[in-house]
Backbone bond lengths (Angstrom), bond angles and torsions (degrees), N, CA, C in turn:
res aa  C-N    CA-C-N  psi(-1)  N-CA   C-N-CA  omega(-1)  CA-C   N-CA-C  phi
1 M - - - 1.461 - - 1.577 108.13 -
2 F 1.343 116.49 -38.25 1.460 118.48 176.86 1.523 110.66 -58.31
3 T 1.275 117.63 -43.96 1.482 122.37 -177.99 1.515 109.67 -66.24
4 L 1.346 118.00 -42.56 1.467 120.85 179.26 1.514 109.01 -61.25
5 N 1.324 119.25 -50.40 1.451 124.13 179.19 1.511 109.65 -57.11
6 D 1.350 116.78 -44.13 1.451 121.45 -178.72 1.532 111.40 -61.28
7 K 1.363 114.94 -43.24 1.483 119.97 179.23 1.547 110.63 -65.92
8 L 1.350 117.28 -39.82 1.493 119.19 178.13 1.524 108.83 -65.21
9 D 1.325 117.45 -38.82 1.452 119.20 179.52 1.524 111.19 -63.85
10 E 1.329 116.38 -45.68 1.469 121.07 -178.11 1.540 109.67 -64.42
11 A 1.334 116.71 -38.34 1.477 119.21 -173.27 1.538 113.31 -85.26
12 V 1.331 118.34 -28.95 1.435 120.48 -172.73 1.546 114.83 -123.96
13 L 1.301 115.63 -59.00 1.467 119.63 -171.23 1.502 114.60 -71.36
14 K 1.368 117.22 -45.97 1.457 120.28 178.51 1.558 111.78 -61.63
15 P 1.325 118.29 -47.00 1.499 116.41 179.18 1.526 112.06 -62.76
16 A 1.313 118.14 -36.72 1.456 121.70 178.45 1.526 108.25 -65.70
17 A 1.328 118.99 -40.23 1.453 121.86 179.24 1.495 111.27 -66.63
18 V 1.311 119.68 -38.39 1.479 122.94 178.74 1.527 109.04 -65.03
19 V 1.285 117.90 -45.16 1.478 121.54 177.64 1.517 110.94 -61.33
20 Y 1.321 116.31 -46.78 1.470 124.51 179.29 1.540 108.88 -56.54
21 R 1.311 116.36 -50.00 1.490 120.26 -174.69 1.539 108.92 -70.08
22 S 1.317 119.86 -34.14 1.491 119.64 -172.69 1.529 110.51 -87.57
23 T 1.316 119.69 -19.73 1.449 119.75 -176.79 1.513 115.16 -108.56
24 L 1.259 117.47 -29.56 1.473 120.35 -178.05 1.533 108.95 -82.76
25 P 1.302 119.63 131.65 1.460 122.20 176.76 1.506 111.08 -57.61
26 T 1.306 117.16 147.74 1.440 123.17 -177.86 1.508 113.02 -54.97
27 F 1.338 116.68 -43.19 1.465 119.13 179.89 1.580 111.67 -62.53
28 A 1.288 116.46 -33.16 1.457 119.70 175.49 1.532 112.06 -67.66
29 Q 1.324 116.40 -42.71 1.456 121.92 177.74 1.519 109.65 -61.29
30 V 1.336 116.30 -45.34 1.485 120.44 178.58 1.510 109.59 -60.68
31 G 1.329 118.96 -45.84 1.464 122.33 179.27 1.513 112.46 -60.12
32 I 1.317 116.63 -43.37 1.476 119.96 178.37 1.545 110.30 -62.92
33 G 1.351 114.66 -46.40 1.486 118.63 177.53 1.514 111.45 -58.92
34 N 1.316 115.85 -39.38 1.476 120.91 178.99 1.510 111.68 -63.93
35 V 1.338 117.12 -44.16 1.467 121.46 179.36 1.549 109.31 -61.39
36 C 1.321 115.50 -47.28 1.481 119.73 179.43 1.508 111.73 -61.76
37 G 1.302 118.25 -41.62 1.464 119.95 177.24 1.500 111.38 -68.04
38 N 1.326 119.88 -36.22 1.454 123.09 176.15 1.527 111.60 -61.96
39 L 1.308 116.92 -38.47 1.473 121.45 178.87 1.537 111.75 -65.65
40 D 1.337 116.66 -24.01 1.440 121.34 -179.99 1.531 112.98 -80.98
41 D 1.318 115.69 -21.13 1.487 118.05 -172.64 1.506 117.33 -61.62
42 P 1.370 120.34 -38.85 1.452 117.49 179.35 1.534 114.40 -65.92
43 W 1.331 118.01 -40.28 1.464 119.04 178.07 1.541 109.43 -69.06
44 T 1.303 117.91 -36.10 1.458 120.20 176.82 1.542 108.31 -63.24
45 G 1.333 118.37 -40.95 1.413 121.59 179.31 1.556 111.61 -63.15
46 I 1.309 115.77 -41.72 1.460 117.62 176.10 1.512 112.11 -61.68
47 N 1.314 116.99 -45.46 1.459 120.58 178.72 1.554 112.56 -65.60
48 N 1.279 118.07 -34.66 1.468 118.98 175.57 1.515 110.01 -66.18
49 L 1.328 116.35 -38.57 1.492 118.21 177.96 1.542 110.60 -68.01
50 L 1.333 118.58 -37.21 1.451 121.96 175.98 1.511 113.55 -64.84
51 Q 1.343 116.92 -24.73 1.440 123.03 176.66 1.554 111.58 -86.01
52 G 1.353 116.66 -3.22 1.452 119.06 -177.79 1.533 113.93 84.48
53 K 1.357 115.75 12.99 1.447 121.12 -178.17 1.514 108.77 -98.91
54 A 1.343 116.66 71.31 1.457 121.35 -173.75 1.509 113.10 -59.17
55 G 1.333 117.09 -42.61 1.453 121.65 -178.91 1.552 111.99 -60.77
56 D 1.342 114.83 -46.44 1.475 119.12 177.56 1.540 111.18 -63.34
57 G 1.357 115.88 -43.71 1.420 120.00 -179.35 1.528 113.10 -60.72
58 L 1.321 115.49 -44.02 1.478 119.69 177.03 1.508 112.01 -63.93
59 T 1.335 115.47 -38.24 1.485 119.01 176.41 1.520 110.97 -62.09
60 D 1.327 116.85 -40.71 1.441 120.54 179.82 1.520 111.08 -63.87
61 F 1.332 118.23 -41.26 1.464 120.25 177.88 1.524 111.59 -70.41
62 M 1.310 118.09 -35.50 1.483 120.82 175.27 1.516 110.18 -65.62
63 R 1.356 118.05 -43.70 1.468 120.56 176.68 1.528 111.27 -54.86
64 F 1.351 113.56 -44.67 1.434 118.23 -178.04 1.548 111.61 -62.82
65 A 1.336 115.01 -44.64 1.468 121.26 -179.64 1.512 110.18 -63.59
66 V 1.281 118.14 -48.61 1.470 121.80 -179.04 1.503 112.54 -64.49
67 N 1.349 115.95 -48.87 1.455 118.99 -179.22 1.532 112.76 -67.87
68 S 1.300 116.90 -32.69 1.493 119.51 179.88 1.509 112.34 -72.10
69 T 1.328 117.07 -27.09 1.489 120.38 -178.25 1.527 110.29 -100.70
70 I 1.321 116.35 -75.98 1.431 120.15 -178.33 1.527 113.14 -62.54
71 G 1.364 115.08 -33.21 1.461 122.02 -178.23 1.540 112.92 -84.27
72 L 1.326 116.74 15.10 1.481 119.92 174.94 1.535 113.71 57.51
73 G 1.346 113.41 55.30 1.470 117.36 177.93 1.547 111.73 73.95
74 G 1.285 118.38 14.10 1.424 121.30 175.92 1.539 112.84 101.81
75 L 1.312 117.61 -3.44 1.483 119.94 177.82 1.495 111.34 -58.32
76 L 1.336 116.29 -38.30 1.460 121.35 177.09 1.509 108.51 -106.88
77 D 1.329 116.87 138.67 1.467 121.19 -179.24 1.543 107.74 -97.27
78 I 1.362 113.00 75.59 1.432 119.39 179.20 1.538 111.09 -67.72
79 G 1.314 116.71 -30.93 1.480 123.03 -176.71 1.534 110.15 -60.07
80 S 1.331 116.50 -45.64 1.502 118.88 177.15 1.485 111.17 -63.01
81 E 1.374 116.18 -43.55 1.444 119.40 -179.32 1.521 111.97 -62.75
82 A 1.357 115.97 -26.15 1.457 121.75 178.53 1.510 112.68 -87.60
83 G 1.347 117.98 2.52 1.439 121.43 176.59 1.539 115.03 88.71
84 M 1.325 116.99 14.18 1.444 120.85 178.71 1.558 107.61 -89.56
85 S 1.278 117.65 114.87 1.452 124.89 -178.54 1.504 111.95 -59.34
86 K 1.304 116.85 138.97 1.471 122.12 171.81 1.466 110.63 -89.09
87 H 1.328 117.94 132.65 1.450 123.35 177.46 1.492 109.33 -119.95
88 K 1.328 117.02 159.50 1.489 121.64 175.49 1.504 105.75 -137.06
89 V 1.326 115.13 98.67 1.468 120.34 -177.29 1.557 109.14 -130.04
90 D 1.323 114.63 131.46 1.464 118.07 176.24 1.489 109.51 -118.64
91 F 1.338 115.91 -177.82 1.491 119.82 -175.70 1.526 112.01 -72.94
92 G 1.321 117.68 -28.19 1.442 119.65 175.11 1.527 111.16 -64.66
93 K 1.345 117.19 -37.10 1.467 120.87 175.13 1.511 111.01 -67.47
94 T 1.325 115.42 -37.01 1.491 120.25 176.33 1.511 111.33 -62.92
95 L 1.329 116.87 -44.31 1.475 119.61 176.40 1.513 110.87 -62.08
96 G 1.330 117.49 -41.70 1.453 120.52 175.96 1.493 114.61 -61.88
97 H 1.343 115.96 -36.22 1.454 122.03 178.45 1.546 108.61 -61.25
98 W 1.318 117.93 -36.98 1.440 122.10 -177.82 1.533 112.67 -92.56
99 G 1.323 117.02 15.81 1.443 121.12 167.37 1.565 115.33 96.16
100 V 1.328 117.97 5.50 1.474 119.05 176.99 1.535 106.03 -74.19
101 K 1.329 116.55 125.77 1.451 122.93 -178.85 1.505 109.65 -69.95
102 A 1.316 117.30 151.93 1.462 120.81 -179.34 1.515 113.97 -66.03
103 G 1.324 118.33 -32.74 1.449 118.94 -175.52 1.498 112.05 74.73
104 P 1.306 116.31 -171.50 1.476 121.11 -176.00 1.518 110.75 -69.88
105 Y 1.320 112.72 156.13 1.480 124.07 173.55 1.470 108.22 -73.57
106 V 1.328 116.58 135.98 1.474 121.27 175.89 1.536 109.11 -137.53
107 V 1.265 116.69 154.66 1.474 123.43 172.73 1.507 107.93 -116.74
108 L 1.374 115.83 115.79 1.444 119.70 178.33 1.524 112.14 -93.10
109 P 1.321 116.53 148.01 1.463 118.60 177.18 1.550 110.26 -59.07
110 L 1.287 117.90 132.15 1.456 128.44 -178.94 1.510 115.40 65.67
111 F 1.316 117.76 -31.25 1.488 119.86 178.35 1.513 113.86 -82.64
112 G 1.298 116.56 -25.68 1.467 121.33 177.75 1.529 115.03 83.21
113 P 1.357 114.20 -151.15 1.478 118.85 -172.92 1.505 110.99 -69.25
114 T 1.349 114.66 143.65 1.425 123.32 176.31 1.538 108.80 -163.04
115 T 1.299 113.86 -170.19 1.511 118.51 173.69 1.532 105.41 -123.81
116 L 1.319 115.10 171.99 1.458 119.08 177.48 1.525 110.63 -60.75
117 R 1.315 117.11 -45.51 1.478 120.34 -179.80 1.547 111.02 -58.64
118 D 1.311 115.67 -46.69 1.482 121.16 -176.96 1.524 111.41 -69.18
119 S 1.367 115.20 -33.84 1.485 117.47 179.53 1.552 109.14 -71.14
120 L 1.349 118.32 -31.45 1.472 120.27 177.16 1.529 109.73 -73.70
121 A 1.325 117.85 -25.55 1.469 121.03 178.96 1.503 110.62 -83.51
122 L 1.305 118.56 -18.60 1.464 123.08 -173.38 1.555 112.47 -54.30
123 P 1.316 121.78 -43.91 1.482 118.86 179.62 1.533 113.04 -57.69
124 L 1.304 117.05 -38.14 1.492 118.70 176.39 1.513 110.92 -70.22
125 D 1.312 117.79 -39.04 1.480 119.17 176.38 1.522 111.10 -61.71
126 L 1.321 117.03 -39.18 1.462 120.55 177.63 1.513 110.54 -64.90
127 K 1.332 117.85 -39.18 1.432 121.68 178.03 1.557 111.67 -68.78
128 G 1.313 116.51 -28.57 1.456 121.18 177.66 1.518 114.64 -81.03
129 D 1.318 116.97 -1.58 1.470 122.90 179.31 1.520 108.20 -86.92
130 P 1.383 116.63 118.27 1.454 118.75 179.92 1.544 114.51 -60.09
131 L 1.292 116.65 -25.12 1.477 117.90 175.43 1.485 113.79 -63.15
132 S 1.370 117.69 -25.35 1.479 119.03 -179.41 1.537 111.53 -69.45
133 Y 1.286 118.36 -8.94 1.491 122.37 179.52 1.539 112.41 -108.16
134 L 1.328 115.71 4.66 1.468 118.78 -176.51 1.541 108.29 -79.02
135 Y 1.347 114.74 133.42 1.455 121.23 176.95 1.537 107.45 -126.45
136 P 1.276 119.82 146.51 1.442 127.92 2.63 1.574 109.48 -69.75
137 I 1.319 112.55 165.22 1.453 119.29 -177.14 1.529 111.23 -60.73
138 S 1.324 117.98 -30.49 1.462 119.44 178.68 1.547 110.64 -64.42
139 A 1.310 116.90 -33.12 1.478 118.81 178.05 1.524 109.35 -72.03
140 R 1.323 117.55 -33.52 1.472 119.37 176.97 1.484 109.85 -65.40
141 H 1.334 118.88 -41.77 1.449 121.56 179.66 1.488 111.47 -64.74
142 V 1.335 118.14 -40.34 1.475 122.39 176.99 1.524 109.14 -61.96
143 G 1.303 117.58 -43.40 1.484 121.03 178.00 1.459 112.63 -59.59
144 V 1.338 116.94 -47.71 1.459 120.71 179.99 1.487 112.13 -62.83
145 V 1.319 118.37 -42.22 1.483 121.82 -179.70 1.521 110.23 -64.30
146 V 1.348 116.21 -44.32 1.487 119.60 -179.24 1.524 108.28 -63.22
147 R 1.298 118.55 -43.83 1.466 121.01 179.62 1.507 112.10 -61.54
148 E 1.341 117.66 -43.58 1.479 120.57 179.24 1.535 112.06 -66.30
149 V 1.328 115.93 -42.09 1.465 119.23 178.65 1.530 110.88 -65.07
150 D 1.318 117.32 -40.85 1.492 121.87 177.40 1.519 108.36 -62.20
151 M 1.311 118.64 -46.47 1.473 120.85 179.87 1.536 111.08 -63.97
152 R 1.329 116.64 -40.90 1.476 118.77 -179.00 1.533 109.60 -69.11
153 A 1.313 118.85 -34.47 1.452 121.00 177.10 1.502 111.59 -65.42
154 S 1.314 118.06 -34.39 1.466 120.45 175.58 1.514 113.81 -69.03
155 M 1.302 118.27 -15.26 1.457 123.23 -179.52 1.527 114.55 -106.49
156 L 1.314 117.65 8.26 1.473 119.63 -177.34 1.501 112.13 -60.61
157 D 1.310 120.12 -40.60 1.472 121.92 -179.73 1.528 110.80 -66.99
158 A 1.341 115.89 -40.57 1.482 120.05 -179.47 1.516 110.23 -65.84
159 S 1.316 119.57 -37.82 1.417 122.45 -178.04 1.544 109.95 -68.90
160 K 1.354 115.68 -32.68 1.449 118.90 176.98 1.521 110.44 -67.24
161 L 1.334 115.60 -39.33 1.468 121.00 175.74 1.555 110.74 -60.22
162 I 1.285 117.30 -44.21 1.454 121.70 179.91 1.500 110.30 -61.34
163 E 1.367 116.11 -47.88 1.456 121.51 -179.43 1.520 111.41 -59.85
164 D 1.331 117.07 -36.89 1.487 120.64 -178.70 1.519 112.40 -79.45
165 A 1.335 118.94 -34.92 1.455 121.12 -170.33 1.502 115.51 -95.95
166 A 1.299 117.51 -30.04 1.462 120.43 -169.77 1.552 112.35 -84.29
167 L 1.326 113.23 125.77 1.462 117.87 170.76 1.514 111.83 -75.25
168 D 1.372 114.57 -41.10 1.458 120.58 176.38 1.509 105.53 -122.22
169 R 1.325 116.39 102.30 1.510 119.21 -174.13 1.509 111.73 -61.70
170 Y 1.322 117.16 -38.30 1.486 119.55 -179.42 1.500 109.93 -60.34
171 E 1.293 118.72 -49.70 1.467 122.49 179.02 1.496 112.58 -60.45
172 F 1.346 115.63 -43.90 1.445 121.81 -178.90 1.555 109.90 -62.47
173 V 1.309 118.69 -46.47 1.460 122.79 -178.41 1.553 107.67 -68.67
174 R 1.275 118.84 -42.96 1.477 120.30 179.49 1.506 112.20 -61.77
175 D 1.327 117.34 -47.38 1.469 118.37 -179.27 1.534 112.20 -67.42
176 A 1.306 115.89 -41.03 1.474 119.22 179.46 1.496 110.42 -64.96
177 Y 1.331 118.19 -42.81 1.438 121.07 -178.77 1.568 110.62 -63.47
178 L 1.358 113.99 -47.82 1.491 116.93 -178.09 1.515 111.14 -64.18
179 Q 1.309 119.47 -37.53 1.478 120.42 179.76 1.502 110.09 -67.64
180 R 1.362 116.78 -45.43 1.469 119.38 -178.84 1.509 110.78 -65.54
181 R 1.300 117.85 -42.25 1.464 121.19 -177.58 1.559 109.65 -63.97
182 E 1.360 115.35 -45.37 1.439 120.13 179.72 1.515 110.65 -59.02
183 S 1.346 115.66 -42.37 1.464 120.95 177.41 1.540 111.27 -61.27
184 R 1.302 116.97 -43.26 1.481 122.52 -177.01 1.547 110.13 -69.51
185 V 1.327 116.71 -38.89 1.462 117.66 -178.70 1.552 111.09 -74.34
186 N 1.318 116.20 -36.55 1.483 117.97 -177.82 1.501 116.23 -100.15
187 G 1.347 116.51 -4.50 1.455 118.80 -176.28 1.481 113.56 -126.61
188 G 1.310 116.07 -92.13 1.394 122.48 -174.36 1.510 114.60 -117.40
189 D 1.350 113.94 -169.96 1.448 118.68 179.85 1.512 111.51 -82.11
């Protein structure tokens, strides 16, 4: 599965990200990243509340409200400028907060590296994504593709580092993913 995802990335996603990064003006890339981040805030807020972090959850909902209105639908990140911290919390992290162990490392088709706990949480995370409710469905697909290309474009430099440094890419990605995820579940955002 790792090899399949890697080949799909090399053939489709990475070239799209390179074109996106080289042709779209920086302000447009920042705006798209801001909109995508804004769409994450409500689900992050719910997960922070589920973890008993009321202050963080309320901040997430306030960020969403401020950025969606004053920030022109999230194009501008007014919330950060106003001192409201950005969090990134999903249901897998919530389960980890309440003691559910990560389980074995798995690689899902198209979704990539994860753990058993996080792959079981994935359906709820997908339901918590506002894009999953966008109609018509063609607009939803466009939104998902733009978000994925924007995210991949932000990781172009990191992927170059992996290509240059890793003797065994699978092991490097697995170990890096597990360390980062463990840190996020048990430490910070």
